[in-house]
N, C-alpha and C positions, 0 to 999 in steps of 0.2 A: 625673488619669488614670492607671489601671491596667497592670499589663505586666505578662507569664508569669512565673516567674523558672523555671528549666532547674534542679537541685540541681548539681554537679558537684564531682569533689573530687583535686585533686592526686594525680594520679598519677604515678608516675615513670618513664621511661624505660625502654623492654623489661618492665614489666610491663602487666598489666589484671587490676580491679578485677571479683571475682567478688561476688556475692550480696551474702553472708556478712565479707564489708567486705575479703578477702583480697587481695595482692598475690600475682597468680601471675605466673609468669616468663611473657612474648608463647610460647615454643617449648612451651612442656606447654599451649598454648592449641588446641584446634584450629583450622583456616582454617572450616569454619563457623560455627564461636561468633565467630571474629573477623567474617570476616560479616556477621555476624547482625547483632552489635554496630556495625559499619559504616556500616550499612543507618537504622536505626534511628535511632540519633545525623546521621546525616545529614535524617530525615524533620523528627527532633525541633526541628531546628536553627532550621531552612526551617519548622515550623513556629511557633515560636516570635517571630520575626524579622513573622511575616504576624498575627499575634498583634500583636504591637504595633505595627503601622504600621497596624489596624483602631480600637485602642485611640486609633492619634493622632488618627485621621481621625475619634470620633466626638466624641472634646475638642474634635475643628473645627465640627463639623456643631453640636453641640449653639451652639458661643460665634456659630455662621452662623445661628443660626434667632430665635438671644436679639438677636444686633444686626438684627433688622431687624424682631424686634418692639416695641422701644426706639424703630427711626424710627417703623413708626406708631403709637403712642402721642403723638408725637411732633408727628400732623397736628393731635393733639386735647388740643397741651401737656399731658397730662398725665405722671407720670415712671414709669417698669416699679418696681412694689414686691414687685422682688423677682424668681426664678425661676420659684417655684413657679407648674403650672397645663398641663391638657393645651391639643392645640390641633392642628390642620388646617390644612395650609397645603397648594396644590392647583398646579396647574400653571394658563395664562391658556387653556388646552384642556380640562383636567379629565383625560386622559390621566395624570399622575400624582400620588403624592399623597405630602408626608413626613407622616409624627404623628408629634409631640413627647407622652408620657408619662409622669408622675410618679409613680413607684409609692409608693407608705407605708408605710413599718416601722409594728406596733402591736405589744404588748403590755398584757399588764394586770397592775393593781398588789393590793393584798390585795383588792380587793372581787370580786373575782371567785373567791375563795376563799365568804365569804358564799352569790355567787348558787351555787355545789355544796350547801354547807345548805338555803337555801331550792327548792331543784329535788331536793334528798334527799329531803322533809317530804313532796312531792307524788309525788311516785315513792311515796317507805313505803306510799303512802297510797291511786293507785292501780291498784299490781301488787299487788295484797291478791290472789290462789288469779284472777291472772287471767298471763299469758306473759309474758319478762322482755323482750319487743321492746323496747319501751320504752322500761327501766334499758338495754336492751347500747347502743341510740343512741345519748345524753346523757348513758353513759362511754362509748364509743370520742369523745359528743365533746371533750373531757378529755380524753383520753393527751397521753401527752406523745411528743417525736419524738424516737429518736438521740441528740440533742443536749438533749434535755432541756427543748423549747420546743415549747409547746400551737398546735396550730393555730389559727390567726383566723379564719379561714373555716368550720371548720365550727361552734367557739363563734359567733357571730356566727347562722349559719344557726337557731339554736335563735330567735330573735328575730321568725325568719317564720312560727316554731307560732303557728298562731291557741291557744289557751288564753288560758280569760277565766278562772281562778282565782288571785287575788289577791296571794296567794308565789311563781306564774309571771311574772305584772306586777312583784313588785318580783326579783323574782331577774332579770328580763331589764331593769329599772334602773341594776341595781347592776351588770349587763355595761357593758352603757353608758356608765356613771360610771367605769368605773376601765380605760379602753379608756388608753393614755397612744401616741400616739406619740411614734417615736427617731428618724424622719429620712427621709428619701426617696431613690429613685433613676430618675437618670433614662432613661428609654430612649428609644429614633429608630427606627422603622421606616418605608422607605422604600416603597411600592408602581406597581405600573400597570397602564394598565384592557386588563382582556382582550378580546375581540371581545363577548363578554352581555354588555358591560356593567360588571360586579365587579369586584374588587383583587384582584390577586394581589400576595402582597410581596415583594420584590427581597429572600433568602437571603443573606444573611450568614452565619451558621451551615455546619459546612463537611458536617455531618452532613443538611442541609437540602440541598443540591444532591444 
C-alpha cells in the first residue's frame, strides 16, 4: 500500500518560507498571502488524509476479493496460484459489479533493436520515391517519452499490421520475443447498473466527480 507524501519544511515561529526557500518574517508577508497559504495547506492536508484512506480501503478491498476467490476455490479443493488474474464479481441481482484487473508492466530487451533494423530495411525499400507517411508511423511507434520509455502499446500495434514480407515477419517475431514482464499493478473498479441496463463506475477519482 502506498500513501501520498506532502513535503514540509520546519519553519521557525514568526516566519514563513517563500518559494525561493527564504524565511520571511510574518510582518513582511501580506495578509492575503497568509490567508491563501492557510487555505492551500488546509485543503492539502484533507486531501492527503482522504488519499491515505483510499489507499487503505483499496488494500482492504483487494484482500477481501482475494479471500473470496480462495474460499470459492476451496469448494473444488484447488489452491489459489497467486493473486494474478482478472475477475468480475456480481451482486445477486446483477445491479452491482466489482472488477479486479491486473495490469502488467512490459518492457523490451535488446531484441527490439533487431526488430527496428529489420523494419528499417523494409521501409528503405518500400518508401523509395513515395511519401514518408509509413516511415513516420513506424518512427512514432519507436519514440520514447520524457522518461526515456517506449510506448509498449504503439510497438505492439505494429504486430497487427497485415504485412507478409519475410523481414517484417521476422521483426514481429523479434518484438514478441523481446517482451519482458517487469511487474503487475492491481486495479479495482466498482460499478452500478443504470436504468438502461448499462454499467457506470462509482467514481473514486476526485477529478471524475
